[in-house]
Backbone as CSV, one residue per row, in Angstrom:
resi,resn,N_x,N_y,N_z,CA_x,CA_y,CA_z,C_x,C_y,C_z
1,MET,39.067,86.114,54.363,38.638,87.171,53.478,37.477,86.665,52.630
2,ARG,36.567,87.563,52.324,35.444,87.250,51.455,35.857,87.606,50.028
3,LEU,35.991,86.587,49.197,36.550,86.738,47.862,35.516,86.382,46.806
4,LEU,35.363,87.252,45.820,34.486,86.961,44.678,35.298,86.189,43.640
5,ILE,34.819,85.030,43.271,35.450,84.249,42.215,34.860,84.722,40.886
6,ASP,35.517,85.705,40.307,35.035,86.259,39.049,35.472,85.386,37.876
7,ARG,34.709,85.427,36.798,34.947,84.577,35.635,36.336,84.810,35.029
8,THR,36.766,86.067,34.934,38.066,86.390,34.345,39.201,85.780,35.162
9,GLY,39.118,85.896,36.475,40.146,85.307,37.333,40.148,83.794,37.259
10,ALA,38.980,83.177,37.320,38.880,81.716,37.292,39.407,81.150,35.976
11,ALA,39.206,81.873,34.882,39.641,81.394,33.566,41.156,81.306,33.453
12,ARG,41.872,81.918,34.363,43.343,81.910,34.312,43.943,80.662,34.977
13,PHE,43.095,79.803,35.516,43.564,78.603,36.206,43.235,77.336,35.428
14,ALA,44.122,76.357,35.549,43.903,75.019,34.988,44.006,74.003,36.121
15,PHE,43.158,73.004,36.070,43.175,71.949,37.074,44.496,71.182,36.999
16,ARG,45.079,70.881,38.171,46.323,70.100,38.238,46.099,68.714,38.831
17,THR,45.496,68.660,40.028,45.335,67.371,40.703,44.310,67.500,41.821
18,ALA,43.886,66.366,42.350,42.989,66.327,43.508,43.587,65.377,44.535
19,SER,43.225,65.601,45.799,43.757,64.769,46.875,42.725,64.630,47.985
20,THR,42.727,63.468,48.617,41.915,63.256,49.816,42.820,62.917,50.998
21,GLU,44.089,63.192,50.849,45.101,62.835,51.840,44.837,63.410,53.228
22,TYR,44.217,64.570,53.315,44.030,65.238,54.607,42.601,65.135,55.139
23,GLY,41.803,64.215,54.589,40.472,63.975,55.115,39.347,64.654,54.354
24,ASP,39.651,65.655,53.567,38.639,66.274,52.721,39.163,66.249,51.288
25,THR,38.269,66.412,50.314,38.716,66.460,48.926,39.217,67.867,48.629
26,ARG,40.452,67.939,48.163,41.072,69.216,47.796,41.432,69.159,46.321
27,ARG,41.066,70.228,45.613,41.398,70.327,44.191,42.393,71.466,44.020
28,TYR,43.447,71.185,43.271,44.546,72.130,43.088,44.560,72.631,41.654
29,TYR,44.686,73.946,41.504,44.702,74.591,40.199,45.945,75.470,40.102
30,CYS,46.508,75.558,38.904,47.693,76.369,38.665,47.331,77.473,37.666
31,ALA,47.766,78.695,37.950,47.491,79.815,37.052,48.380,79.739,35.813
32,ALA,47.883,80.260,34.713,48.629,80.295,33.455,49.797,81.272,33.554
33,ALA,50.834,80.997,32.769,51.991,81.894,32.689,51.515,83.265,32.199
34,PRO,52.117,84.306,32.692,53.346,84.366,33.482,53.106,84.340,34.997
35,LEU,51.881,84.072,35.408,51.590,84.076,36.842,52.195,82.864,37.537
36,ARG,52.601,83.071,38.776,52.990,81.976,39.660,51.977,82.003,40.803
37,ALA,50.861,81.302,40.586,49.773,81.278,41.565,49.125,79.903,41.587
38,ILE,48.717,79.512,42.782,48.036,78.234,43.019,46.707,78.547,43.692
39,LEU,45.664,77.837,43.295,44.371,77.955,43.955,43.986,76.568,44.455
40,VAL,43.609,76.480,45.712,43.196,75.209,46.313,41.741,75.344,46.752
41,CYS,40.898,74.467,46.253,39.505,74.406,46.692,39.392,73.236,47.656
42,ARG,39.057,73.524,48.890,38.946,72.490,49.921,37.495,72.061,50.090
43,ASN,37.305,71.059,50.928,35.971,70.579,51.310,35.112,70.181,50.115
44,GLY,35.739,69.600,49.097,35.002,69.090,47.946,34.584,70.126,46.922
45,LEU,34.947,71.379,47.116,34.549,72.432,46.174,35.318,72.316,44.862
46,GLU,34.680,72.786,43.769,35.303,72.821,42.446,35.252,74.247,41.932
47,LEU,36.340,74.692,41.317,36.437,76.072,40.847,35.301,76.444,39.900
48,THR,34.950,75.578,38.975,33.907,75.909,37.999,32.555,76.169,38.660
49,ASP,32.306,75.547,39.800,31.043,75.747,40.518,31.036,77.038,41.337
50,LEU,32.187,77.666,41.485,32.303,78.857,42.338,32.278,80.169,41.561
51,ILE,32.287,80.110,40.242,32.303,81.332,39.436,31.054,82.155,39.729
52,GLY,31.277,83.432,40.051,30.185,84.342,40.395,29.770,84.271,41.856
53,ARG,30.436,83.459,42.634,30.113,83.276,44.053,31.126,83.957,44.957
54,VAL,30.689,84.241,46.172,31.576,84.767,47.208,31.995,83.589,48.078
55,VAL,33.284,83.540,48.389,33.819,82.440,49.180,34.634,82.976,50.349
56,ASP,34.795,82.132,51.351,35.724,82.388,52.448,37.069,81.853,51.985
57,ALA,38.066,82.737,51.882,39.367,82.340,51.343,40.496,82.957,52.148
58,GLN,41.655,82.379,51.976,42.874,82.894,52.598,43.925,83.028,51.498
59,VAL,44.693,84.112,51.538,45.753,84.333,50.553,47.087,84.344,51.275
60,GLY,48.039,83.616,50.725,49.380,83.562,51.304,50.397,83.187,50.244
61,ASN,51.494,82.593,50.677,52.562,82.171,49.772,52.790,80.676,49.904
62,ASP,53.329,80.083,48.839,53.618,78.655,48.811,54.947,78.460,48.097
63,PRO,55.738,77.460,48.511,57.047,77.253,47.896,57.025,76.585,46.515
64,GLY,55.873,76.342,45.951,55.810,75.809,44.595,56.184,74.346,44.478
65,TRP,55.431,73.499,45.183,55.689,72.057,45.130,55.415,71.513,43.737
66,ARG,56.192,70.559,43.336,56.208,69.997,41.983,54.838,69.597,41.442
67,ASP,54.020,68.934,42.215,52.733,68.437,41.712,51.707,69.542,41.450
68,PHE,51.971,70.732,41.956,50.949,71.782,41.911,51.282,72.942,40.980
69,VAL,52.494,72.989,40.440,52.922,74.129,39.623,53.543,73.640,38.310
70,ARG,53.761,74.567,37.399,54.471,74.219,36.173,55.905,73.817,36.523
71,GLU,56.423,72.833,35.826,57.737,72.274,36.144,58.828,73.343,36.238
72,SER,58.801,74.318,35.359,59.838,75.355,35.352,59.783,76.253,36.586
73,ASN,58.677,76.203,37.331,58.516,77.051,38.518,58.615,76.278,39.829
74,THR,58.978,75.015,39.769,59.111,74.210,40.980,60.115,74.851,41.923
75,GLY,59.716,74.990,43.181,60.593,75.557,44.201,60.595,77.069,44.281
76,LEU,59.869,77.736,43.398,59.786,79.201,43.426,58.532,79.639,44.189
77,SER,58.590,80.805,44.796,57.442,81.326,45.541,56.240,81.525,44.623
78,HIS,55.094,81.121,45.127,53.816,81.277,44.433,52.814,81.949,45.367
79,THR,51.924,82.726,44.809,50.771,83.212,45.549,49.812,82.030,45.670
80,LYS,49.327,81.790,46.891,48.420,80.658,47.118,47.092,81.175,47.651
81,ILE,46.022,80.812,46.965,44.667,81.168,47.372,43.980,79.878,47.802
82,THR,43.545,79.818,49.041,42.854,78.639,49.556,41.396,78.997,49.792
83,VAL,40.499,78.255,49.180,39.054,78.477,49.295,38.487,77.416,50.230
84,TYR,37.768,77.864,51.266,37.230,76.946,52.270,35.749,76.639,52.093
85,ARG,34.951,77.659,51.762,33.499,77.449,51.671,32.845,78.642,50.974
86,ARG,31.637,78.413,50.495,30.817,79.517,49.958,30.246,80.298,51.128
87,VAL,30.112,81.597,50.934,29.478,82.448,51.936,28.531,83.406,51.227
88,SER,27.708,84.065,51.984,26.813,85.063,51.395,27.277,86.449,51.827
89,GLY,26.753,87.449,51.175,27.091,88.818,51.537,28.086,89.445,50.582
90,ARG,28.512,90.614,50.949,29.405,91.436,50.132,30.834,90.895,50.149
91,TRP,31.501,90.977,49.013,32.886,90.533,48.918,33.848,91.676,49.210
92,GLN,35.057,91.318,49.646,36.101,92.291,49.962,37.088,92.475,48.817
93,ASP,37.257,91.452,48.009,38.222,91.488,46.917,37.774,90.497,45.857
94,THR,38.426,90.544,44.690,38.113,89.610,43.615,39.339,88.744,43.313
95,LEU,39.093,87.604,42.740,40.182,86.732,42.346,41.091,87.433,41.340
96,SER,40.521,88.152,40.392,41.329,88.882,39.408,42.251,89.888,40.073
97,SER,41.758,90.581,41.067,42.577,91.560,41.775,43.743,90.900,42.501
98,ILE,43.494,89.758,43.109,44.571,89.011,43.774,45.631,88.606,42.750
99,LEU,45.176,88.146,41.587,46.113,87.723,40.547,46.917,88.888,39.984
100,ASP,46.338,90.079,39.972,47.082,91.266,39.531,48.303,91.531,40.396
101,GLN,48.257,91.049,41.634,49.353,91.267,42.586,50.188,90.001,42.817
102,ALA,49.885,88.934,42.092,50.535,87.637,42.313,51.985,87.631,41.821
103,PHE,52.739,86.655,42.332,54.096,86.445,41.814,54.030,86.184,40.316
104,ARG,55.097,86.580,39.623,55.193,86.378,38.176,56.549,85.809,37.812
105,GLU,56.554,85.126,36.663,57.815,84.626,36.146,58.680,85.813,35.753
106,ASP,59.980,85.659,35.883,60.904,86.741,35.516,61.024,86.888,34.022
């Protein structure tokens, strides 16, 4: 999906950790409460550099692994947004819109 990383959506995330375990640099971000959402920037990308840009992304679910989410949400379903690369052209959705539909704390 072509996703616009809008400033409002990006501001809802905080950096958690980075990893090179799978051959590329991946940065993991966790959304602020009450959202249960994770954003992963792959291939060395950083969220702050993507604000206002269109990216190739995939949206799915994640089981909420300890290193990537708030401790109280470990093991709970999270909306997961994975960003692969910048692209040009028209976007299909915005990060804020995805977050409007994301899992939430009870």
